[in-house]
N, C-alpha and C positions, 0 to 999 in steps of 0.2 A: 071551375075545377077541372073539367075535361080538357080545356085548353092548356092548363098548367101541366097536367099529366102528359099530354101530347108533346109539349115543348121539352119536358124532362127526358122522355124516351128518345126524341129526335137528337137531343144533345148527347145522350148516352151512346147512341148508334154512331154519331159522327166522331165521338172521342175514342171509341173502342178500336183496337188495332184490327186490321182486316185479315187476321188469320181466318176470319169468317168469310174471306174471299175463298170460301171452302173449296177443297177438292170435291168435284162433282161426281157422285156415283152415276148419275144419269149420263154424263159425258163419257165416262169409262165404258158404260154399257153400249153406247152408240158407236164408239170407236172400235171396240173389240168385235161387236156384232158385224160391223162392216168389213173389217180386215180379215176376220175368220169365216166369212160367208163362203159357201160353195162356189159362187161365181168368180171368186179370186183364185180358185184352184190351188190353194196352198202357197201362193206368193213365191213361187220358185225364182231363184236368182237368174236374171237375164231373160225372163219370160214377159209376155204381154201383160199378164196379170200382175207380175211384180212391178211393172211400170205404172199400172193402174193404182196399186197400193201407194207407190211413191207420190203420184199426183194427188191422192187423197191427203196424205200427210202434208204436202206442200200447201194445199188449200187451207188446211187447219192452221199452219204457221202464218199464212198470209192473213187469215181472219183474225188471228190473235194480235197481229201487228209486228211480227218479227221481221227483221231486215234479211233479205236473201244473202246467203254467204256461200253459195255454190259457184259454179262456173258462169262467167259472163252475166253477172247480176241476176242469176236465177237461184232457185233453192236446190238445184241438182248438182251434185259433185259426181261427174261421170268417171268411169274407169272401165278398162277392158280386162278380160281374163279368159283363160282356157281351162276347161275341165278335163281331167284325165279320162281316157276312154274306158278304163275299168277301175273298180273301187280301190285297187292296190297300187295304182299308178305305174303298172308294169308295162303299159303300152303307150304309144304316143298320145299327146294331148289332142283333144278335139278342136273344133273350129273356134276362131276368135268370137267371143261373146261380149256383150256390154251390159253394165248395170249402173245403178246410181245410188249414192247416199243422198239423204235430204238434210239440208243444213239451214238453220235459222239462228239469228243473232239478236240479242237484247243488249243494246248499247247504253250503258249507264255512265259513259265517259270515264270509266275507271282504268287504273293501271293494269289490273289483272282480271282474269276471266275464269269462271267455273264452267266446266263442260258437263252436260247431262245427256246421256245417250242410251240407246238400246237398239237391237236389230229388229227389222220388220220382215225379213225373209223367213221362209220355212221350207219344207221338203217338197213342195209342189205336188206332183202326181206320183211320188214314190219311186222315181227312176234313177236316183243318184246313189243308191246302195247304202243310205244312212238311216233307213226306216227300220224299226224294230218289229214291224208287222211281218207275219210269216210269208205272205204273198202280197207285197205292197204295190207292185206295178199297176198303174192305172187308177189307183185309189187316191182320192183327195185327202191330203194331210193339212187340215185347216190351221193347226198350230194356234189355238186360242190362247193357251198359256204361254206357249213357246213360238213366237214371242209377241203376239198381238197385245198381251197384257203389258209387257214392258214398253211397247210403242205407245199404247194409250197413256201409260204413265208419263212418258216424255212429253206428249202433247198436253196433258193436263197440268204438269208442273210448269210448262212453258206459259200456259194461260194464267196459272197462279202468280208467277213472278212478274208477268207483263201487266197484270190487271190488279195487283194488290195495293196500288197507291203508294208504294214505298220505292225509293231509289236506293237499291242496295249498294254496298261498297265494291262489288264486283260486276263486271259484265257477265252475260250468260251466253253460252253457245249450246244450242240444242241440236242433237244429231240422231238421225234414224239411219242405221246401217243396213246395207244389203250384203249378201255373201257370207254371213257369219257361219251358216250351217256347212258351207263348203270349205271352211278353214280361215275365218276372220278376214276374208278378202277385203270387204269394204272398210273396216276400221284400219286395217294395215295400210291400204292405199290412201286413206285420208291422212294418216299420220306421216306418210311419205310426202304427200303434196297438200299440206294444210292450207286453209284459207285465212287462218289467223296465225300469229306468232305463238307457237307452242311453248316457248320459253316464258311466256307471260301467263300460262295456265296455272292456277293454284292447285286444283285437283279435278279429277274426273269421276263422276258417279255413273255407274252402269247398272241398268235394271234388266234382268233376264229371268223370265218365269217368276212373276210376282203375283200371279192370279189364283193361287191355290192355298192360301193361308189356312192352316188347320185350326181346330178348336182350341188347342193349347197356345195358339199365337206364337208358334216357334218359327223363327227365321234364321237364315245364315247371312252374315255380312262378311264378305271377303275383302282382302286388301288392307286390313286395318293396321298391318305392320309397316305400311308405306309412308305414314306420317304420324308423329307422336300425338297429335290432337284427336285422332279418330275415336279411340276407345273411350276416353273420358267424356267426350261430347255425346256419344251414343248412349253410354251408361246414364248420363244426365237426362236424356230425352226419351228413353225407351218405354217408360211407363210400364204397362202390363205385358209388353212383348218379352218373350224369352229369346235371347239372342245367342247364337253360337258364332264365335269369331274364328276367322281364318286369316292369319297374318299375311299369307303369300300374295304377292302382286301378280303372279302369273296364275291364270285359271282358265276354265273352258269357255270364255266369252270375251267380248270386245274390249274390256278394260285392259286386257293383256297388251294390246297394241300401244296403249298410252303409257303403261308401266315401263315398257321397253324403250320409251323416250324419256325416262326419268321423271315421270309425272306421278304424284300420289294418286291412288285409285281406291274407290269403294265399289263393292259389288253386292247388290241387294237381290235376294233369292229366297222364295218361300218353300223350296224343296222339290224333289223329284217325285214322280207318281207313276202308276201303272199305265197311264195314257201317253207317257213321254215318247215322242217320235212315232206315234201311231195315229191312224185316222180318227181315233176316238177322242183326241184332244180338241174338244168342241166347246163352244160358248156356254152351253147349259151347265158346264161343270166349273165355271169361274165363280169364285167367291168375291163378288163385287164389293160387299161391305168390308171384307178383309183387305182388298186391294186399296180401297179408299183410306182405311186406317194406316196401311203401310206407307202410302204416299204422304199422308199427313205427318208421319214420323220422318220421312225423307225431307219434307219441307222444313220441319223444325231443325233437323241436323244441318241442312244447308244454310238456314238462317243464322244458326249459331256459328258455323265455320266462316260465314261471310264477314264476321267481325274480326277475323285474323287476316292480315294483309296478304300473305302468301305462305302456304304450307311448305315445310321443309321436307324434301324427298328423302326417304330411307329405302335402301335396297333390302330385299328380303330373300329368303331361301324358298324356292318353289317346291311345294310338296309333290307336284306332278313330276318334277325332274328327278325326285328320289324314288318314285314308284318303280318297282321291279316289273319286268315284262312277264306275261303269263300266257299260256296257250289254252287254258280251260277256264270255265266259269261255273257258278252254281245256277245261273239263270235267274238271279234275283235283282230287285231294285233296292239299293241301299237307301236308308233314310239319312240324307246328308245334314239334316238339321238336328239329329239326335246328339245329345250332349252327355250321355251316360257312358258306362264302360261296355265295350263290345260293339258289334255291328248290328244295328237294328234293321230288320227286314221290312221294307215298305211295300213289297210286292213280289210275287213268285210267278214266273212264266210257265204256263201249262206245258207239260211234256219235257221240260228241261231237267237237268241233273238234280237241282234242289227240289223240284216238284215231285220227282220220282222217289226221292229219299224221304219225303214227308215234311219238308220245310213249309212253314206257314207265314203269312203276313202277320207281323206283330212279334215274331220270334226275335231273340237277340242271340247272335252267334258269339260264343265266348271261347271256343276252342276248335281248332282244325288239326287233327292228328295230335302231335305233341306240342303244337304251337298255341300259346294263349293269345286270344284275339281281344285286344283292348280298344283298338282304333281301326278305322278303315284301311290305314296303311298296313297294319298287321294282317288284315284279311287279304290284301293284295300280295303281301309277302307269302302268305300261306298258299295262295293259288299258284304262285311261281314255282312251288316245290313239286307240283303234280303235272302229269301229262295225261292225255286221253287213255282210258283203260285202267288208270290207277284207282285204288279204293282206299278209303280212310273213314274215320269216325268224326263226325261234326257234333259238338256239344252245343245245345241251345238252351236259353232260358225261355220258358213259355209260362207266363204268369209267375207263380212262385216256385214252379218245378224246373228241374234240369232234365233234359231229354238227350239221349244219345241216338244219333241218326247215322245209319250206314250209307255211305255215299260212294258211288262209282261214277267217275267223270266220263261223260260222253265224248 
């Protein structure tokens, strides 16, 4: 009897599809812990520690069995760049520096390719004027969520598709970009000098900040307007995730570079938080169980889209291009995954305008002066009306109550 049972279970295991080549929480923990360790000093673009991070990713790609698709049969796609000498670019650029994207290829002998990517650089030692810390210089910005989480996701999806025992209908290109935090340098340079024919790319999936899934399992997926298949497939696969969709192909991460080459794009993002661009974005705050679940969703979506030969590109209107300029802020962190009416506040910076006025995390801004705030775009439009020294009344929903807060912009 024991022998019959053993044969039955062995047959069942061999017959079952290898979605059980599961995404590994253990691997995610290993990759993020390494990339976001203090010894890598925030993985600044063009730094020694940035090169160490790139070497680690290349080592993982080699271990997985990906073909090198960088320069001269290596995994590294090198590029040069210059940083402005001040944050506003008003003075001459600094010296020529060099950085590298990391590129691995899974060749299935297919006509078309799916690109999966994310940036591995972060803010280094806080010297590039893009930190939100009050006095950032000399402090290590480890960037566990931004974007060691996305880089770990790229590596783990590469392992999944290389080791799942299935020959998909597309080839796969796995890309880890540098220079995202300085202005999408790496992805822009790759799309200008690619190592594959970009006209054969079906779509690009970008993962940036996917490590802080909240208890409600709310995520944002951008770029869904760039191909007609995206929303129906995600709706079919999303399970208990609550998904907020953004149709725009242009956004604040590396998928933008591919969209501008007329390639459909998806952007997975678990939302902003109070540790964003601060030294406190550390590994101990990563939701590893949540990231594993998100990557399983990503794998399901990619597997379903793999059944379509090549997605048809659709041009979209960029919400960013519509956003008005403004010279004041409330000093809050918007909840970009919020799908209700108003602007949901995910964090308030001590000492800033909103904090002084009494804004709290969890408030929902519904009115600024005479302007009703229904979306984040309304909020930005509201900010554009005011300048430093102006006062207004901001109405928020706090639980079941509405509260009026007197605001004077700093």
